[in-house]
N, C-alpha and C positions, 0 to 999 in steps of 0.2 A: 471616481473612475482612475484605475490608477496606467501608467502607459510602463509596461517594464521598459528598459536602458536592453538597446541592442548591442553584441559585439560589433558594432560599426562607429567609424566617426563622426560626428557631426558638424554641421557647422559652426566653428568657432568666427566670437566675436573680432572685428578687426575694426581699428580708429578708422574713424571716415565723417566726412561732414555732414552732419542730418540734415535734408529741408522738410520742411513740414508745411505745407499750402491745402486749403480745404479743396477737394476735388470738386468739379462741376457738376459732375454726370455719376451713377449709381456705381453698388459694386462688379466686378469683374468676375465672370463668371465661366467654367469649366467643359470641354468638349470629352467626349467618352474616347478613351485611351482604346488604340487599334495596336500595337505592337511596336511601334518606332516610337525611339526615343530622341530627342535634343541631344545636342552634345555633351553638353555640360547640363543634370540635372538633380535636383535632390527627391529625394520622398517624404510623405507624411500620412500619418495618419489619418482617413476620411472622418469626421465626428457626424452620426445620424442626430442633427439638432436644428437649431433656428439662426441660420445668418444675423447676424448681429454687426450693423456699424455705429462705433462708439465716437462721440465727441468731446473731448474734453478740454476744456479750456482754463488754465491753470491761472491765467491772471483774473479772470471773474469768478473762479472757481465753480465753474458748472459741468455738468456732464448729461449728454443725452442718448438716450439707445433706442437705434431705431433697426424695424427690418430695411432688407436691401431696398423692398420698395418705400421706404421713406415713414412706415406707420410707428409710433411709441411704441415702446415696451414698458412700460411703467411700473411691472415688476418686476426690475432689475433695477430700480432707483435705489435701491437700499446699498447696492456695491458703489455708489457714486465715491464715496471716501476712498474707497479703496483705487481702485481709479483714478484718482486724483493723486494718493500716495505712490501709484506706480509710476506717471507721469510728471512726479514735481521736479523732476532734473531737467524738463524740456518746457521753455517758454511759450506762452501762446497758446494754439491748439494744435492738439494732435489727434488725429482720426487715426484709430484701430479697426483691423477685420478679426471677427471673432467668429466662433460656433458657438450659441447657448445651447445647454442641456439641464435638464428638471427632469424628477420624477424616475419611473421604471423604465419609458419608451418613449419613443418620436410625438406619437400621438397623445401620451399624456402629459408630456412636456409640453406640445403646444398650445393643448387651456390651461396651462398654468402660467408659462409666460403670456398669454396674452392677455390675461387677469390684469387687472388694477389692483390687485393684491398682491404683496410681495411674494418672491419664488424664493420662500428661504432654503432651498437645495441649489438653486440653480449655480452654473459654473459654469464658466465664459472657457473658451480655450481660444487663443488669440495666434494667428496666425501669422499678420501683413500689415503694410501701412500703405493705405489708400494714396494718402497724399504724398509720398514721399516719391522724388522724381530719380531715385538710384534702380538699377536692377534687381533683380529676384534677388542675386547674394548679398549685394550690397542693404537695401530692406530688412534681409534677415540677418544679417549682421547687427544694423540698427535696434533690430529687437533683442537681440541678441546684449546690447547696452542698456536696453531700456527696462527688462527683466535683472540684469546684473545685479545680486545683492538683495532680490525682493522674493519673497515667497509668501504662498496664499492657500487657503485652502479651496478659495474659491476661482480664482482668475491665474491661469494656467500659460504659461506657453508652448505650444503645441511641437515637438518635437521633431527635428531635420535630418533626413542623412542623407551622405552622398556617397558610401561606397557598400550601396547595394542592391539589386536588380529591382526593379516594379515588380517581378510576380512575386520573389520572396519577401518585399517588405509588403505585398499585397495578403500573402499567408499568413505573415507575423501577426499581421495587426487585424485580422480576422479570426485570429486564433484568440486575441485578447479582447473581442468582443467590439468588434469596430465596423465600421459597413462598406470599407476598404482602402483606397488608398489613393493619394494625390501624385502625382507626377510632376515636376516643375521646372521648367526652364532656368537657368539662373542666370542665364544674359538676358531675359526680358524685363521688359518694364511693367506696369500695373496698367492693364487695359479697362479703362474705365468705364463700366457699362456696356462691357463685350463679352461675349461666349471667344475665348481665344485657344488657339492649341499651344499658347504657352503652360495651361494649365492642364493637365488630362485627368479624368477620374474613373479607377479602376473597383467594378462593382459584378457582383453575383451576376441581374440584371440591370439594365438601361432603364430610368425610369426617365418621365417627363411630368410637366406640369404644364394640365390642359383646363381649357374652358368647358363646364356645361352646356351643353347647347338643349340638350330634349332629354325626359326623364320618361321612360316607356313603361305604361304598368304592364306584369307579367299574367302568364295563365297559370291554367292548373296550382301546380303546389305554390308556384309566385302570385297565383292572381289575389288581389287590393293590396298589393307590393311592388317595390319596380321589379320588374323582369331585367332589365338592361337601360342603364345611361347611354349619352350618344355625347363625345365630345370632339372638338375641334384640335389638330392635328396637322403641321405640316400645311396644311390646305385642307387636310381631309377629314370627312365625319369618320368616324370612328366609335363601334358599337361595342362596349366593355360591358360584359355581362355576369364574370367569375369578379372573386374578392369581395363581397358582399357579403354579411350577418341578415338572418333577417330581421332582424331590427334596425339595420340601416335601410334595408330594402323599402320596409313599411314606412321610417322616418322621411326619406327620401321621395316616398311617393303626396305623404301627409302633408310637407313642406316645400311642393314640388316647386312651385312661380319663387320661394327664396332660395332655395338650391339651384335654378337657372343662371350661370353666368357666375358662381364660382368657382372656384381651382380647385380640381382634383389631382392629386397623385398616381399615377397609373403608370405601372412595371410593363414591360414587355422583354421578348426573348433577344429581338432583334427589330430591323426594318425592314419593311419589305421591300423589292427593287421600286416601288413606283414610290415609296418613302412614307408608305403608312405603315403601321406598327402590327407586328407578328404576335399573335397570341395576348394580347393586350390581360389585363389585371388589376383591380382599384386595387390601390393601398391605403387611400383613405379620404377624405377633402380637409384641404388646408385649409385652418383658422386662419392664419398667421399672412393671408392674401387676399 
């Protein structure tokens, strides 16, 4: 996957003091973009992959790849030497926040990344330093310093731009095949384990990860397969009956007991006034959560 260079100015590296301390909580999460922007912001492509927190220890020569919930991603272990080479100039522990992609699409990629076998075509798109104590701008500058002189087909620094509007960036990134755009407050700190308005995501539709609490057998043409599933969202029980192939409907009903409690990714056009979902549709069952 190649991201074309935009005719705008990316954030340039600047000499700063690097501070790397292991965070005590999980990854920072984004809120939905509503049109308002921070006073100073950057925009980045939103990659459609699996979130990865990478812990590299240059003293012990060890690297761990984990999902944002702490699950090990053994399929990325073959990239350990490249990660150690990338952070070789930083003593001790470095944490990298990244998005991993593999295969031709998100759900194919999830399967490959969740496997114990190496995902040979996996690519890591690095975008932050969770343990760095500086602002978004300072963390970005530190990443530029880490990536200075480094080149790899499998580990990339996500580009960041400051002289472009969020919606123009969104249009360009979508045309390049990305999921959308991220708008980031340059003055913000990394909010460990929180959904923060310092990061805003722009997508065609909003999506949410929802726990499956029931699977209901269908009628008529959906007999002997799932007619719809019921998920929990913002304290609401939401019926989701679209977005499923017949094969998936059959699998859901056959493995009903095992599927209840799993995480489903559900898209919606917007929230209802009560905070529920309007026009929910199943994207798929998350294998990484």
